[in-house]
PATI-28933 format. One line per field, with one value per residue: residue number from 1; residue in one letter; x negated, y negated, z negated of N, C-alpha, C, O in turn. Coordinates in steps of 0.2 Angstrom, whole numbers, padded with zeros to 4 digits. Example, Ala and Ser with C-alpha at 12.3 -4.5 7.8 and 13.67 -1.06 7.14 Angstrom:
! residues 2
k <- [1 2]
r <- [A S]
n_x <- [-0066 -0064]
n_y <- [0028 0011]
n_z <- [-0039 -0035]
ca_x <- [-0062 -0068]
ca_y <- [0022 0005]
ca_z <- [-0039 -0036]
c_x <- [-0066 -0064]
c_y <- [0016 0000]
c_z <- [-0039 -0039]
o_x <- [-0071 -0067]
o_y <- [0017 -0006]
o_z <- [-0042 -0040]
//
This chain:
! residues 183
k <- [1 2 3 4 5 6 7 8 9 10 11 12 13 14 15 16 17 18 19 20 21 22 23 24 25 26 27 28 29 30 31 32 33 34 35 36 37 38 39 40 41 42 43 44 45 46 47 48 49 50 51 52 53 54 55 56 57 58 59 60 61 62 63 64 65 66 67 68 69 70 71 72 73 74 75 76 77 78 79 80 81 82 83 84 85 86 87 88 89 90 91 92 93 94 95 96 97 98 99 100 101 102 103 104 105 106 107 108 109 110 111 112 113 114 115 116 117 118 119 120 121 122 123 124 125 126 127 128 129 130 131 132 133 134 135 136 137 138 139 140 141 142 143 144 145 146 147 148 149 150 151 152 153 154 155 156 157 158 159 160 161 162 163 164 165 166 167 168 169 170 171 172 173 174 175 176 177 178 179 180 181 182 183]
r <- [M K K L I L L F V A V A F S L T Q M L A Q E S T F T K G D K V L N L G I G F G G R Y T G S G M T T S V P P L G A S F E V G V K D G V L E K G S I G V G G M L G Y S A H K W E Y A G W G W K Y T S I V I G A R G S F H Y P L V D K L D T Y T G L L I G Y D I S T S T E Y G T A T G Y D Y D N S Y G G F T Y A W F V G A R Y Y F S D A F A A F A E L G V G V T I L N V G V A L K F]
n_x <- [-0243 -0253 -0260 -0266 -0274 -0283 -0289 -0295 -0305 -0312 -0317 -0325 -0334 -0341 -0347 -0355 -0364 -0369 -0376 -0385 -0396 -0412 -0427 -0434 -0444 -0458 -0469 -0486 -0483 -0487 -0483 -0481 -0474 -0469 -0463 -0451 -0443 -0427 -0418 -0420 -0430 -0432 -0421 -0408 -0402 -0411 -0422 -0434 -0441 -0458 -0466 -0459 -0453 -0465 -0469 -0477 -0479 -0485 -0484 -0485 -0480 -0478 -0471 -0460 -0444 -0436 -0421 -0416 -0417 -0424 -0437 -0452 -0461 -0476 -0484 -0490 -0487 -0486 -0482 -0478 -0473 -0468 -0462 -0454 -0449 -0442 -0440 -0438 -0451 -0458 -0462 -0462 -0472 -0471 -0478 -0478 -0485 -0483 -0489 -0490 -0486 -0476 -0463 -0454 -0438 -0433 -0419 -0412 -0398 -0392 -0396 -0412 -0412 -0420 -0416 -0418 -0422 -0429 -0442 -0451 -0466 -0476 -0486 -0484 -0489 -0488 -0487 -0485 -0485 -0487 -0483 -0485 -0478 -0475 -0478 -0488 -0487 -0495 -0494 -0497 -0494 -0497 -0490 -0482 -0483 -0480 -0469 -0454 -0444 -0429 -0425 -0417 -0417 -0418 -0424 -0424 -0428 -0434 -0443 -0455 -0465 -0461 -0451 -0437 -0434 -0425 -0423 -0416 -0418 -0432 -0447 -0453 -0441 -0424 -0418 -0427 -0433 -0439 -0452 -0458 -0471 -0477 -0489]
n_y <- [-0404 -0413 -0409 -0397 -0402 -0410 -0400 -0392 -0402 -0403 -0390 -0389 -0400 -0394 -0383 -0389 -0395 -0384 -0378 -0387 -0385 -0386 -0376 -0365 -0357 -0357 -0359 -0355 -0355 -0346 -0333 -0324 -0310 -0303 -0289 -0279 -0263 -0255 -0241 -0227 -0214 -0204 -0197 -0191 -0177 -0175 -0182 -0194 -0211 -0214 -0225 -0239 -0243 -0253 -0267 -0276 -0289 -0298 -0312 -0321 -0335 -0335 -0340 -0353 -0360 -0350 -0345 -0358 -0363 -0353 -0342 -0332 -0320 -0311 -0298 -0288 -0274 -0266 -0253 -0244 -0230 -0219 -0204 -0192 -0175 -0165 -0150 -0141 -0142 -0140 -0146 -0158 -0170 -0184 -0195 -0210 -0219 -0232 -0240 -0253 -0262 -0277 -0285 -0299 -0308 -0324 -0335 -0349 -0352 -0358 -0372 -0372 -0358 -0344 -0334 -0317 -0304 -0288 -0276 -0263 -0254 -0240 -0230 -0216 -0210 -0197 -0187 -0172 -0165 -0151 -0147 -0142 -0128 -0117 -0101 -0092 -0100 -0113 -0125 -0138 -0152 -0162 -0174 -0183 -0196 -0205 -0218 -0229 -0243 -0253 -0269 -0281 -0298 -0311 -0327 -0338 -0355 -0363 -0373 -0381 -0371 -0360 -0346 -0335 -0319 -0306 -0290 -0278 -0261 -0257 -0249 -0240 -0241 -0245 -0257 -0272 -0284 -0300 -0312 -0325 -0333 -0347 -0352]
n_z <- [0187 0187 0176 0181 0191 0183 0175 0186 0190 0178 0177 0189 0187 0176 0181 0191 0182 0176 0187 0189 0181 0174 0179 0168 0169 0179 0194 0190 0176 0161 0152 0136 0130 0114 0106 0097 0098 0100 0100 0112 0120 0111 0102 0091 0081 0066 0071 0067 0065 0067 0070 0075 0091 0100 0110 0122 0134 0148 0159 0174 0183 0200 0212 0217 0220 0226 0232 0230 0216 0209 0203 0205 0196 0190 0182 0168 0157 0141 0131 0115 0106 0092 0085 0075 0073 0061 0051 0037 0032 0044 0060 0074 0081 0091 0103 0113 0126 0137 0151 0163 0178 0181 0190 0192 0194 0191 0186 0183 0172 0161 0151 0143 0143 0150 0162 0168 0179 0184 0189 0183 0186 0182 0171 0161 0146 0136 0121 0112 0096 0086 0069 0052 0042 0049 0056 0068 0078 0088 0096 0106 0116 0131 0142 0154 0166 0182 0180 0181 0178 0178 0173 0163 0156 0144 0139 0126 0124 0110 0109 0121 0121 0114 0112 0109 0114 0123 0130 0141 0145 0146 0148 0134 0126 0124 0121 0119 0108 0103 0101 0112 0120 0128 0139]
ca_x <- [-0248 -0259 -0264 -0269 -0279 -0288 -0292 -0299 -0310 -0316 -0321 -0330 -0340 -0345 -0351 -0360 -0369 -0373 -0380 -0390 -0400 -0419 -0430 -0438 -0450 -0460 -0475 -0491 -0482 -0490 -0478 -0483 -0468 -0471 -0457 -0450 -0438 -0422 -0415 -0426 -0429 -0432 -0415 -0404 -0402 -0417 -0427 -0435 -0446 -0464 -0468 -0454 -0456 -0468 -0470 -0480 -0479 -0488 -0481 -0487 -0476 -0481 -0468 -0454 -0439 -0432 -0413 -0416 -0421 -0426 -0444 -0455 -0466 -0479 -0488 -0491 -0483 -0489 -0477 -0480 -0468 -0470 -0456 -0455 -0443 -0444 -0435 -0440 -0458 -0461 -0459 -0465 -0474 -0471 -0480 -0477 -0488 -0482 -0493 -0487 -0485 -0469 -0462 -0447 -0435 -0430 -0414 -0409 -0391 -0390 -0402 -0416 -0412 -0423 -0413 -0422 -0422 -0436 -0444 -0458 -0469 -0482 -0488 -0481 -0494 -0484 -0490 -0481 -0490 -0483 -0486 -0481 -0479 -0473 -0484 -0488 -0486 -0500 -0492 -0498 -0493 -0498 -0486 -0481 -0484 -0477 -0463 -0452 -0438 -0426 -0424 -0414 -0419 -0417 -0428 -0421 -0433 -0433 -0448 -0458 -0469 -0459 -0444 -0435 -0432 -0421 -0424 -0413 -0421 -0439 -0452 -0452 -0436 -0418 -0418 -0433 -0432 -0445 -0454 -0461 -0476 -0478 -0496]
ca_y <- [-0404 -0418 -0405 -0393 -0406 -0412 -0393 -0391 -0407 -0401 -0384 -0391 -0403 -0389 -0378 -0393 -0396 -0377 -0376 -0392 -0384 -0385 -0370 -0364 -0353 -0360 -0357 -0357 -0353 -0340 -0331 -0318 -0307 -0298 -0287 -0273 -0260 -0252 -0235 -0225 -0207 -0199 -0198 -0185 -0174 -0173 -0187 -0200 -0215 -0215 -0231 -0242 -0245 -0260 -0269 -0283 -0290 -0305 -0314 -0327 -0338 -0336 -0343 -0357 -0362 -0344 -0346 -0365 -0365 -0347 -0341 -0325 -0319 -0304 -0297 -0282 -0272 -0261 -0251 -0238 -0228 -0213 -0201 -0185 -0171 -0160 -0145 -0137 -0143 -0139 -0150 -0160 -0177 -0187 -0202 -0212 -0225 -0234 -0246 -0254 -0268 -0279 -0290 -0302 -0314 -0329 -0339 -0353 -0352 -0362 -0376 -0369 -0351 -0341 -0327 -0314 -0297 -0286 -0269 -0260 -0248 -0239 -0223 -0214 -0205 -0194 -0181 -0169 -0161 -0147 -0148 -0139 -0122 -0111 -0096 -0089 -0106 -0118 -0128 -0146 -0153 -0169 -0174 -0190 -0197 -0211 -0221 -0235 -0245 -0259 -0272 -0288 -0301 -0318 -0330 -0345 -0359 -0368 -0379 -0380 -0366 -0355 -0344 -0329 -0315 -0299 -0287 -0271 -0256 -0258 -0244 -0235 -0242 -0247 -0264 -0275 -0291 -0303 -0319 -0327 -0339 -0350 -0356]
ca_z <- [0192 0184 0171 0185 0194 0178 0174 0191 0190 0172 0179 0194 0183 0172 0186 0193 0176 0175 0192 0189 0175 0177 0178 0162 0171 0186 0196 0185 0169 0158 0146 0133 0126 0109 0104 0094 0102 0097 0105 0116 0123 0106 0097 0090 0074 0064 0073 0063 0069 0063 0072 0079 0098 0100 0117 0124 0141 0150 0165 0177 0188 0207 0217 0215 0226 0228 0231 0228 0209 0206 0204 0205 0191 0190 0176 0165 0151 0137 0125 0111 0101 0089 0082 0073 0071 0055 0048 0031 0032 0050 0065 0080 0081 0098 0104 0120 0128 0144 0154 0169 0181 0182 0194 0190 0197 0186 0189 0177 0172 0156 0149 0139 0144 0155 0163 0173 0181 0187 0190 0180 0189 0178 0169 0154 0143 0131 0118 0106 0092 0081 0062 0046 0039 0053 0057 0074 0083 0088 0102 0107 0124 0134 0148 0157 0174 0185 0178 0183 0175 0180 0167 0163 0150 0143 0134 0124 0122 0105 0111 0127 0121 0109 0113 0107 0120 0123 0137 0141 0150 0146 0146 0129 0122 0128 0120 0116 0106 0099 0103 0118 0120 0135 0139]
c_x <- [-0254 -0263 -0269 -0275 -0285 -0292 -0297 -0306 -0315 -0321 -0326 -0336 -0344 -0349 -0356 -0366 -0373 -0378 -0386 -0396 -0407 -0422 -0434 -0444 -0452 -0467 -0481 -0490 -0485 -0486 -0480 -0477 -0471 -0465 -0457 -0443 -0433 -0419 -0421 -0425 -0429 -0426 -0412 -0405 -0409 -0423 -0428 -0441 -0452 -0466 -0463 -0457 -0459 -0469 -0473 -0480 -0482 -0486 -0484 -0482 -0480 -0478 -0461 -0450 -0436 -0425 -0412 -0420 -0423 -0434 -0446 -0460 -0469 -0483 -0489 -0487 -0486 -0484 -0479 -0474 -0470 -0464 -0458 -0448 -0446 -0438 -0439 -0448 -0462 -0458 -0464 -0467 -0474 -0473 -0479 -0481 -0486 -0486 -0491 -0487 -0478 -0469 -0455 -0445 -0431 -0425 -0411 -0401 -0388 -0397 -0405 -0416 -0415 -0420 -0417 -0420 -0428 -0437 -0451 -0460 -0475 -0483 -0486 -0486 -0490 -0487 -0485 -0486 -0486 -0487 -0482 -0483 -0477 -0479 -0483 -0487 -0492 -0499 -0493 -0497 -0494 -0494 -0485 -0482 -0481 -0470 -0461 -0446 -0436 -0424 -0420 -0416 -0417 -0422 -0425 -0426 -0431 -0438 -0451 -0462 -0467 -0452 -0443 -0432 -0428 -0422 -0420 -0417 -0428 -0443 -0450 -0446 -0430 -0417 -0424 -0432 -0438 -0446 -0458 -0465 -0478 -0485 -0496]
c_y <- [-0408 -0413 -0400 -0396 -0408 -0405 -0392 -0396 -0405 -0395 -0385 -0395 -0399 -0385 -0383 -0394 -0389 -0376 -0381 -0391 -0383 -0379 -0370 -0360 -0355 -0357 -0359 -0356 -0347 -0338 -0324 -0316 -0302 -0296 -0280 -0270 -0256 -0247 -0233 -0217 -0202 -0200 -0191 -0183 -0172 -0178 -0193 -0204 -0216 -0222 -0234 -0244 -0252 -0261 -0276 -0283 -0297 -0306 -0320 -0329 -0338 -0339 -0347 -0357 -0356 -0345 -0353 -0366 -0359 -0347 -0334 -0325 -0312 -0304 -0289 -0280 -0266 -0259 -0245 -0237 -0221 -0211 -0194 -0181 -0166 -0156 -0141 -0137 -0141 -0144 -0152 -0168 -0179 -0194 -0203 -0218 -0226 -0240 -0247 -0261 -0270 -0285 -0293 -0308 -0318 -0334 -0343 -0354 -0357 -0366 -0372 -0361 -0348 -0334 -0324 -0307 -0294 -0278 -0268 -0254 -0246 -0231 -0222 -0209 -0203 -0188 -0178 -0164 -0157 -0147 -0144 -0132 -0116 -0107 -0094 -0094 -0111 -0121 -0136 -0147 -0161 -0169 -0182 -0190 -0204 -0212 -0227 -0237 -0252 -0262 -0279 -0291 -0308 -0321 -0337 -0349 -0364 -0374 -0377 -0374 -0360 -0353 -0337 -0325 -0308 -0296 -0280 -0267 -0256 -0252 -0239 -0236 -0245 -0255 -0267 -0282 -0294 -0310 -0320 -0333 -0341 -0354 -0360]
c_z <- [0190 0180 0175 0188 0189 0176 0179 0191 0184 0174 0184 0191 0179 0176 0189 0188 0175 0180 0193 0184 0178 0175 0172 0163 0178 0188 0192 0178 0167 0152 0143 0129 0121 0106 0100 0097 0097 0102 0109 0118 0117 0101 0096 0083 0072 0066 0069 0067 0064 0064 0076 0086 0098 0108 0117 0132 0143 0157 0168 0183 0195 0212 0215 0222 0229 0227 0228 0221 0206 0207 0203 0200 0192 0184 0174 0159 0147 0131 0122 0107 0098 0085 0080 0072 0066 0052 0043 0032 0038 0055 0071 0079 0089 0098 0112 0121 0135 0145 0161 0172 0182 0187 0192 0194 0192 0190 0183 0177 0167 0153 0143 0139 0150 0156 0169 0174 0184 0187 0187 0183 0185 0177 0162 0152 0136 0128 0113 0103 0087 0074 0057 0045 0043 0055 0064 0080 0082 0095 0102 0115 0125 0140 0149 0164 0176 0182 0181 0179 0177 0174 0168 0156 0150 0138 0132 0121 0116 0106 0118 0127 0117 0111 0110 0113 0118 0130 0136 0147 0151 0144 0140 0125 0127 0127 0116 0114 0102 0101 0109 0118 0127 0134 0145]
o_x <- [-0260 -0269 -0274 -0281 -0291 -0298 -0303 -0311 -0321 -0326 -0332 -0341 -0350 -0355 -0362 -0372 -0379 -0383 -0390 -0400 -0408 -0420 -0438 -0448 -0448 -0470 -0481 -0494 -0485 -0486 -0481 -0475 -0475 -0461 -0462 -0439 -0434 -0418 -0427 -0419 -0426 -0427 -0413 -0408 -0412 -0428 -0423 -0444 -0451 -0468 -0461 -0463 -0455 -0471 -0472 -0482 -0481 -0486 -0484 -0481 -0485 -0481 -0458 -0452 -0434 -0423 -0409 -0425 -0425 -0437 -0442 -0465 -0465 -0485 -0487 -0485 -0489 -0482 -0483 -0470 -0474 -0461 -0463 -0443 -0451 -0433 -0443 -0451 -0468 -0452 -0469 -0462 -0478 -0471 -0479 -0479 -0487 -0485 -0490 -0489 -0473 -0474 -0450 -0449 -0427 -0426 -0408 -0399 -0383 -0402 -0402 -0419 -0413 -0422 -0419 -0417 -0431 -0432 -0456 -0456 -0480 -0481 -0487 -0487 -0490 -0490 -0481 -0490 -0482 -0493 -0476 -0488 -0477 -0484 -0477 -0487 -0493 -0503 -0489 -0499 -0492 -0494 -0488 -0481 -0480 -0466 -0465 -0442 -0440 -0422 -0421 -0416 -0415 -0423 -0424 -0429 -0427 -0436 -0449 -0463 -0471 -0448 -0448 -0430 -0429 -0420 -0421 -0418 -0431 -0443 -0447 -0444 -0431 -0416 -0426 -0429 -0442 -0441 -0461 -0463 -0480 -0486 -0501]
o_y <- [-0406 -0414 -0399 -0393 -0407 -0406 -0390 -0393 -0405 -0395 -0383 -0394 -0399 -0384 -0380 -0394 -0390 -0374 -0380 -0395 -0381 -0375 -0375 -0359 -0354 -0354 -0365 -0356 -0342 -0342 -0319 -0320 -0298 -0300 -0277 -0273 -0254 -0249 -0236 -0215 -0197 -0204 -0187 -0186 -0169 -0177 -0195 -0202 -0218 -0226 -0231 -0245 -0257 -0256 -0280 -0279 -0302 -0301 -0325 -0325 -0342 -0341 -0344 -0356 -0356 -0346 -0353 -0369 -0359 -0350 -0330 -0329 -0307 -0309 -0285 -0285 -0262 -0264 -0241 -0241 -0217 -0215 -0192 -0185 -0163 -0159 -0137 -0131 -0141 -0146 -0149 -0171 -0176 -0198 -0199 -0223 -0222 -0245 -0242 -0266 -0266 -0289 -0289 -0312 -0315 -0336 -0339 -0356 -0361 -0363 -0370 -0358 -0350 -0330 -0327 -0304 -0298 -0274 -0272 -0249 -0251 -0227 -0226 -0204 -0207 -0184 -0182 -0160 -0160 -0148 -0142 -0129 -0110 -0110 -0093 -0092 -0112 -0120 -0139 -0142 -0165 -0164 -0186 -0185 -0208 -0208 -0231 -0232 -0256 -0259 -0282 -0288 -0311 -0317 -0341 -0347 -0368 -0379 -0372 -0371 -0355 -0357 -0334 -0328 -0306 -0300 -0276 -0270 -0256 -0251 -0234 -0232 -0246 -0258 -0264 -0286 -0290 -0314 -0315 -0338 -0337 -0358 -0364]
o_z <- [0192 0180 0174 0189 0191 0175 0178 0193 0185 0172 0184 0193 0179 0174 0190 0190 0174 0179 0196 0183 0184 0170 0170 0159 0183 0184 0190 0174 0171 0147 0147 0124 0122 0103 0100 0099 0092 0108 0108 0117 0118 0096 0100 0079 0076 0063 0066 0071 0058 0059 0081 0086 0096 0111 0113 0135 0139 0162 0164 0187 0195 0217 0211 0227 0235 0221 0223 0221 0200 0211 0200 0200 0193 0181 0178 0156 0151 0128 0125 0104 0101 0081 0082 0070 0067 0052 0045 0031 0039 0055 0072 0076 0093 0094 0116 0117 0140 0142 0165 0168 0183 0188 0191 0197 0188 0195 0179 0183 0168 0154 0139 0135 0156 0153 0174 0169 0188 0185 0188 0184 0184 0181 0158 0155 0132 0132 0110 0106 0083 0074 0059 0046 0041 0056 0067 0086 0077 0099 0099 0119 0121 0144 0146 0168 0172 0181 0183 0176 0179 0169 0173 0151 0155 0133 0137 0116 0117 0103 0121 0133 0117 0111 0108 0118 0113 0135 0131 0152 0157 0138 0142 0120 0133 0132 0111 0118 0099 0102 0111 0115 0130 0130 0146]
//
């Protein structure tokens, strides 16, 4: 019984410490994420990456005290990727640019870790261009339109202004990792 009470006290103390973490993203903070993506919409047999998915986002903290220690941030995002599919000297080149606005909710769970989720609303500008030795075809296409994405992410701060980050579900890629700079 004493071991059970001791375990309960240890768990309660740990939860109290975890819930007492200070916010790493607050009103007035400005953060720039620069990342490279993995995974995406252009996958499959014969597909190769010409330029890996690249992304940049900027965010400003606009409200503190949401659900006690949470905060709200707003900003923008720009993403780019280029892929190609080729067979016997003929193929397609695909490019995608996503530009949009982001809103996010930050809630600290662990010291030095900024955990967040949010929504991207934007515009996708995509093109496909045929190239190679095939005859009788000359087909290029532009397409795109309104896009949105739900994302989750985390930034681990090594100092007050420098962090590594990872986000799932962002624009032109499935996983985006890189560095974050706080101003």
